[in-house]
C-alpha positions as CSV (number, residue, x, y, z in Angstrom):
1,M,0.0,0.0,0.0
2,F,2.8,2.4,0.7
3,G,5.3,1.2,-1.9
4,Y,5.1,4.4,-3.8
5,G,6.9,6.2,-1.0
6,M,10.4,5.1,-2.0
7,G,9.7,6.4,-5.5
8,Y,8.6,9.7,-4.3
9,M,11.6,10.1,-2.0
10,G,13.7,9.9,-5.1
11,Y,11.5,12.4,-6.9
12,G,13.2,15.4,-5.7
13,F,11.7,15.6,-2.2
14,G,14.3,13.9,-0.1
15,I,13.0,12.4,3.2
16,D,9.5,13.9,3.4
17,P,8.1,14.3,7.0
18,A,4.6,14.4,5.6
19,Y,5.1,11.0,4.0
20,L,6.5,9.6,7.3
21,L,3.5,11.0,9.1
22,L,1.2,9.4,6.6
23,V,2.8,6.0,7.2
24,V,2.6,6.3,11.0
25,V,-1.1,7.5,10.9
26,S,-2.0,4.7,8.5
27,L,-0.3,2.0,10.6
28,V,-1.9,3.3,13.8
29,L,-5.4,3.4,12.3
30,G,-5.0,-0.1,10.8
31,L,-3.6,-1.7,13.9
32,A,-6.1,0.1,16.2
33,T,-9.2,-0.8,14.3
34,Q,-8.0,-4.4,13.8
35,A,-7.3,-4.8,17.5
36,Y,-10.7,-3.3,18.3
37,I,-12.7,-5.7,16.1
38,N,-10.7,-8.7,17.3
39,R,-11.3,-7.8,20.9
40,T,-15.0,-7.0,20.4
41,Y,-15.5,-10.2,18.5
42,K,-13.7,-12.3,21.1
43,V,-15.9,-10.8,23.9
44,W,-19.2,-11.5,22.1
45,S,-18.1,-14.9,20.8
46,K,-18.2,-16.0,24.4
47,V,-21.9,-14.9,24.9
48,P,-24.4,-17.5,23.7
49,S,-27.2,-16.6,21.4
50,D,-30.7,-17.9,21.8
51,G,-29.6,-21.5,20.9
52,E,-29.2,-21.1,17.2
53,T,-26.0,-21.1,15.1
54,G,-25.0,-18.3,12.8
55,A,-25.9,-20.4,9.8
56,D,-29.4,-21.1,11.2
57,V,-30.2,-17.5,11.7
58,A,-28.7,-16.4,8.4
59,R,-30.8,-19.0,6.6
60,R,-33.9,-17.8,8.2
61,M,-33.1,-14.2,7.4
62,L,-32.4,-15.1,3.8
63,N,-35.6,-17.1,3.4
64,Q,-37.8,-14.4,5.0
65,N,-36.3,-11.7,2.6
66,G,-36.8,-13.5,-0.7
67,A,-33.2,-14.8,-0.9
68,S,-33.8,-18.6,-0.3
69,G,-31.6,-19.5,-3.3
70,V,-28.5,-18.2,-1.6
71,G,-26.2,-21.0,-0.4
72,I,-24.2,-21.1,2.8
73,K,-20.8,-22.7,2.8
74,S,-17.8,-23.0,5.0
75,V,-14.5,-21.0,4.5
76,A,-11.2,-21.5,6.3
77,G,-9.8,-19.0,8.7
78,T,-11.1,-16.5,11.3
79,L,-13.2,-13.5,10.4
80,T,-12.8,-14.5,6.7
81,D,-16.6,-14.4,6.3
82,H,-17.9,-12.9,3.1
83,Y,-20.7,-13.0,0.5
84,D,-19.7,-13.8,-3.1
85,P,-22.2,-12.5,-5.6
86,R,-20.5,-14.5,-8.4
87,D,-21.8,-17.8,-7.1
88,N,-24.5,-16.4,-4.8
89,N,-23.1,-18.0,-1.6
90,L,-22.4,-16.9,1.9
91,Y,-19.0,-18.1,3.1
92,L,-18.8,-18.4,6.8
93,S,-15.8,-19.3,9.0
94,S,-16.4,-22.5,11.1
95,S,-16.9,-20.5,14.3
96,N,-19.6,-18.5,12.7
97,L,-21.1,-21.2,10.6
98,S,-21.7,-23.7,13.4
99,G,-21.1,-21.5,16.4
100,G,-24.0,-20.4,18.6
101,S,-22.6,-17.1,19.9
102,V,-23.9,-13.6,19.6
103,A,-20.9,-12.7,17.5
104,S,-21.4,-15.6,15.1
105,V,-25.1,-14.6,14.6
106,A,-24.1,-11.0,14.0
107,V,-21.4,-11.8,11.4
108,A,-23.6,-14.4,9.6
109,C,-26.6,-12.0,9.4
110,H,-24.3,-9.2,8.1
111,E,-23.2,-11.4,5.2
112,A,-26.9,-12.4,4.7
113,G,-27.5,-8.6,4.4
114,H,-25.2,-8.5,1.4
115,A,-27.1,-11.3,-0.3
116,I,-30.3,-9.4,0.3
117,Q,-28.8,-6.3,-1.1
118,R,-28.1,-8.1,-4.3
119,E,-31.6,-9.7,-4.4
120,R,-33.2,-6.3,-4.1
121,G,-30.9,-4.4,-6.4
122,Y,-29.2,-2.2,-3.9
123,I,-27.6,0.6,-6.0
124,P,-24.4,1.1,-4.1
125,M,-23.7,-2.6,-4.2
126,K,-24.2,-2.6,-8.0
127,I,-21.8,0.3,-8.3
128,R,-19.3,-1.5,-6.1
129,H,-19.6,-4.7,-8.1
130,A,-19.1,-2.8,-11.4
131,L,-15.9,-1.2,-10.0
132,V,-14.3,-4.5,-9.1
133,P,-12.6,-5.3,-12.5
134,V,-11.5,-1.7,-12.8
135,V,-10.0,-1.6,-9.3
136,N,-8.3,-5.0,-9.8
137,F,-6.6,-3.6,-12.9
138,S,-5.7,-0.2,-11.3
139,Q,-4.3,-1.8,-8.2
140,N,-2.0,-4.0,-10.3
141,M,-0.9,-1.3,-12.7
142,W,-0.8,2.1,-10.9
143,M,2.4,1.4,-9.0
144,L,4.3,0.2,-12.1
145,I,3.1,3.2,-14.2
146,F,4.0,5.5,-11.3
147,I,7.6,4.2,-11.1
148,I,8.1,4.5,-14.8
149,G,6.8,8.0,-14.7
150,V,9.1,9.0,-11.9
151,A,12.1,7.3,-13.5
152,M,11.6,8.9,-16.8
153,N,10.3,12.2,-15.3
154,L,7.1,12.0,-17.3
155,A,4.4,14.0,-15.6
156,G,1.7,12.4,-17.8
157,L,2.5,8.9,-16.5
158,T,2.6,10.0,-12.9
159,N,-0.8,11.7,-13.4
160,L,-2.2,8.5,-15.0
161,A,-0.9,6.5,-12.0
162,I,-2.6,8.8,-9.6
163,A,-5.8,8.6,-11.6
164,L,-5.7,4.8,-11.4
165,F,-5.1,5.0,-7.7
166,A,-8.1,7.2,-7.3
167,F,-10.3,4.3,-8.4
168,S,-9.2,2.5,-5.3
169,V,-10.3,5.5,-3.2
170,I,-13.7,5.6,-5.0
171,F,-14.1,1.9,-4.3
172,Q,-13.3,2.3,-0.6
173,L,-15.9,5.1,-0.4
174,V,-18.6,3.1,-2.2
175,T,-17.9,0.2,0.1
176,L,-18.9,2.2,3.2
177,P,-22.6,2.5,2.5
178,V,-22.7,-1.2,1.3
179,E,-21.2,-2.4,4.6
180,F,-23.2,0.0,6.8
181,D,-26.5,-1.1,5.1
182,A,-25.7,-4.8,5.5
183,S,-25.1,-4.2,9.2
184,R,-28.3,-2.2,9.5
185,R,-30.2,-5.1,7.9
186,A,-28.6,-7.6,10.2
187,V,-29.4,-5.7,13.4
188,A,-32.9,-4.9,12.2
189,Y,-33.6,-8.6,11.5
190,I,-32.2,-9.7,14.9
191,E,-34.4,-7.2,16.7
192,S,-37.5,-8.2,14.8
193,S,-36.9,-11.9,14.9
194,G,-37.8,-12.3,18.5
195,M,-34.2,-13.0,19.7
196,G,-33.2,-11.6,23.1
197,E,-32.1,-8.0,23.5
198,V,-28.5,-9.2,24.2
199,N,-28.3,-10.5,20.7
200,A,-29.2,-7.1,19.1
201,R,-26.9,-5.2,21.5
202,G,-24.0,-7.5,20.8
203,A,-24.6,-7.4,17.1
204,R,-24.5,-3.6,17.1
205,R,-21.2,-3.6,18.9
206,V,-19.6,-6.3,16.8
207,L,-20.7,-4.8,13.5
208,T,-19.8,-1.2,14.6
209,A,-16.3,-2.4,15.4
210,A,-16.2,-4.1,11.9
211,A,-17.4,-0.9,10.3
212,L,-14.6,1.0,11.8
213,T,-12.1,-1.1,9.8
214,Y,-13.7,0.1,6.6
215,V,-13.7,3.7,7.7
216,A,-10.0,3.4,8.5
217,A,-9.2,1.9,5.2
218,A,-11.2,4.6,3.3
219,L,-9.5,7.4,5.4
220,T,-6.1,5.9,4.7
221,S,-6.7,5.8,1.0
222,I,-7.9,9.4,1.0
223,L,-4.8,10.5,2.8
224,Q,-2.6,8.7,0.4
225,L,-4.4,10.3,-2.6
226,L,-4.2,13.8,-1.1
227,Y,-0.5,13.3,-0.4
228,L,0.2,12.2,-4.0
229,L,-1.8,15.1,-5.4
230,S,0.0,17.6,-3.1
231,R,3.5,16.4,-3.9
232,T,2.7,16.3,-7.6
233,R,1.5,19.9,-7.5
234,G,4.5,20.9,-5.4
235,S,6.9,19.5,-7.9
236,R,5.4,21.7,-10.6
237,D,5.6,25.0,-8.7
């Protein structure tokens, strides 16, 4: 993520305090939010739900929201849960698939929320999905183009690289409403399904902690883009 820094340090700026500050802020944000979600998830993974597993509640949520065709499968790892619109499956880690904790229900219902977004044509999710191939290309190419532009002192190439990086920022920003809405759907379903109040309270805390990781990622990307734009402008003055 920060590989461009070495290139810019050789772009006539020397050791840039602003760049070093950006690295520190980004690392602190990333580590702090990751530690918070891990800690919050751990706490609520020890609190039992109303006797149902994450997969059980997610299946009921899907069925009641017209998404009965969505599959639920297992995925290796911890907090690797996701919804894949390509095959229309929820992939839940074993602790959330078969676990009966408040945390497992919260995470499973959040992923079910994504499937329901797709079923109902949620616009931000459509935009996010459309951006995926563009972002995959830009993430693979912007750094190479940037290095070539710096090495050859070609402003056009460095500008193109920054434009490609900007797609990643847009993607991060579009991701925010998609994630927030999935969490909103999850908590709303848990509240309306007759599960105990502790389930809704725990779900809000777990999913709020998870949301902060996306906010931190978006903020970091914005800071990187602003840094690149400011240094490019500064090199022209």
